[in-house]
C-alpha positions in Angstrom: 0.1 0.2 -0.2 1.3 3.9 -1.1 0.3 7.1 1.3 -0.2 9.3 -1.3 -1.2 12.4 1.1 -3.2 12.5 3.9 -6.4 11.6 2.7 -5.4 9.1 -0.4 -4.0 5.5 0.4 -3.9 3.4 -3.0 -3.6 -0.4 -3.5 -3.5 -3.0 -5.9 -6.6 -4.8 -6.6 -6.8 -8.5 -4.3 -6.8 -10.9 -7.1 -9.7 -13.2 -6.9 -11.5 -10.5 -3.9 -15.2 -10.0 -5.1 -15.0 -7.5 -2.6 -13.1 -5.5 -5.0 -14.2 -6.3 -8.1 -18.0 -5.5 -6.6 -16.0 -2.3 -5.1 -14.9 -1.3 -9.0 -17.8 -1.4 -10.3 -19.6 0.8 -7.9 -16.5 3.6 -8.6 -17.0 3.0 -12.9 -20.7 2.4 -12.6 -21.4 6.1 -10.8 -17.9 8.1 -12.3 -19.6 7.1 -16.0 -23.6 7.2 -15.4 -23.2 3.6 -17.1 -21.8 0.2 -16.9 -19.8 -0.2 -20.2 -16.7 0.9 -18.2 -17.1 -1.5 -15.6 -18.1 -4.3 -17.9 -14.7 -3.3 -19.9 -12.8 -4.1 -16.3 -14.8 -7.0 -16.2 -13.7 -8.5 -20.0 -10.1 -7.5 -19.5 -10.1 -9.0 -16.3 -10.8 -12.5 -18.2 -8.0 -11.6 -20.8 -4.9 -13.3 -19.3 -2.8 -11.9 -22.0 -3.7 -8.3 -21.4 -4.7 -8.1 -17.9 -2.1 -6.9 -15.3 -3.7 -7.5 -11.6 -0.9 -5.2 -9.8 -2.2 -2.0 -12.1 -5.7 -2.1 -11.1 -5.0 0.4 -8.8 -7.6 1.6 -6.3 -8.0 4.7 -4.3 -9.4 4.1 -0.4 -10.1 7.1 2.0 -8.6 7.0 5.0 -11.0 6.1 7.7 -8.9 7.7 10.6 -6.2 10.2 9.3 -2.6 8.8 9.4 -4.0 5.5 10.4 -4.0 2.2 8.6 -8.0 2.0 8.3 -9.7 2.0 5.5 -13.2 2.8 3.9 -14.6 2.2 0.8 -12.8 2.6 -2.2 -13.8 6.1 -4.0 -11.7 6.1 -7.3 -10.1 3.3 -9.7 -7.1 2.9 -12.2 -6.4 0.4 -15.1 -3.5 0.2 -16.8 -3.2 -2.7 -19.2 -1.5 -4.5 -22.3 -1.9 -2.9 -26.0 0.5 -2.8 -28.5 2.0 0.2 -30.8 2.8 -0.9 -34.1 3.1 -4.6 -33.3 4.9 -3.8 -30.3 3.5 -4.7 -26.6 2.9 -1.7 -24.4 0.1 -0.4 -22.1 -2.7 1.6 -21.9 -4.4 3.4 -19.1 -7.8 3.2 -18.8 -10.7 3.3 -17.8 -10.3 5.5 -14.5 -13.2 6.5 -12.9 -13.5 8.7 -9.7 -17.0 8.4 -7.4 -18.4 11.7 -8.3 -19.0 13.1 -4.2 -15.1 13.0 -4.5 -14.1 14.8 -7.6 -11.4 17.4 -7.5 -9.9 15.9 -4.0 -7.1 14.6 -5.6 -8.7 10.7 -5.9 -8.2 10.9 -9.8 -4.4 11.7 -9.4 -3.9 9.4 -6.6 -4.9 6.5 -8.7 -3.5 7.2 -12.0 0.2 8.5 -10.5 0.1 5.0 -8.2 -0.3 2.8 -11.1 2.1 4.7 -13.0 4.8 4.8 -10.8 3.7 0.6 -10.1 4.4 0.0 -14.4 7.6 2.5 -13.9 9.3 0.2 -11.3 8.6 -3.1 -13.5 10.6 -1.3 -16.1 7.9 -0.6 -18.7 8.8 1.3 -21.3 5.5 3.5 -21.8 2.0 3.9 -21.2 -0.3 5.4 -23.9 -3.8 7.1 -23.0 -6.9 8.3 -24.8 -8.2 10.7 -22.5 -8.7 14.8 -22.0 -5.9 16.5 -23.8 -5.4 19.6 -21.0 -5.4 17.0 -18.3 -2.8 14.3 -18.7 0.3 16.7 -19.2 0.1 16.7 -15.6 0.6 13.0 -15.3 3.7 13.1 -18.2 1.5 12.7 -21.4 2.3 14.0 -24.3 0.4 13.8 -27.6 1.3 10.4 -29.4 1.6 12.1 -33.0 4.4 13.6 -31.9 5.7 10.3 -31.6 4.9 8.9 -35.2 1.6 7.3 -33.2 -1.9 6.8 -34.3 -5.2 4.7 -33.7 -7.6 4.6 -36.4 -10.5 4.1 -33.9 -8.9 7.7 -32.2 -9.4 9.7 -35.7 -12.3 12.0 -34.7 -10.4 13.5 -31.4 -6.2 12.5 -32.2 -5.3 14.8 -29.5 -6.3 12.5 -27.2 -4.5 9.8 -28.1 -1.2 10.5 -25.8 1.9 8.7 -24.4 3.8 8.7 -21.7 7.8 7.5 -22.0 8.2 5.4 -18.7 11.8 4.3 -19.9 14.1 6.7 -22.1 16.5 3.9 -22.7 13.8 2.4 -24.9 12.9 3.3 -28.3 9.4 4.2 -28.4 8.1 1.9 -31.0 5.8 4.1 -34.2 2.6 2.9 -35.7 -1.2 1.9 -35.1 -2.4 1.3 -31.2 -4.5 -1.4 -30.8 -6.5 -2.6 -28.0 -7.7 -5.7 -26.6 -10.3 -7.5 -28.1 -12.6 -6.7 -25.3 -12.8 -3.1 -26.3 -14.7 -4.6 -29.1 -12.9 -2.4 -31.9 
């Protein structure tokens, strides 16, 4: 478990934990007002070649500040496998925060924790398809500047972004391919 300030604690999803799976569904359904993202996480979880349970990160509020006691998860971020130009990479998606905790740093905590885990594991880069004004704070830059594109991102190409985790590894170029769970 990682400390992230006085309110948010993060931890990886416990494998085979129905509690965690239910909590993640609850967070994503509330964050998106639909079950599409929660269903996507469930489908990805069944895809052993693309799922990395360590990178399914929950944000827990501290029940008692500066204690080890936790309340319910209030945020979730997931990083899973994808390919870029035929080379293995990572994709940050989806992420969500319970609406009552927006603006409190929960999203930043889970995204930062997931990215830190991937970096610690020696991963080379992470892709994201999200708000171009939000993700640069985590070190993301437009993917097009690195020769990376995605047919499914053609309506908002600026939303496709990349963060280099290991600058000793050459960043591949080409098309981003998502796992079958996305249906694209």
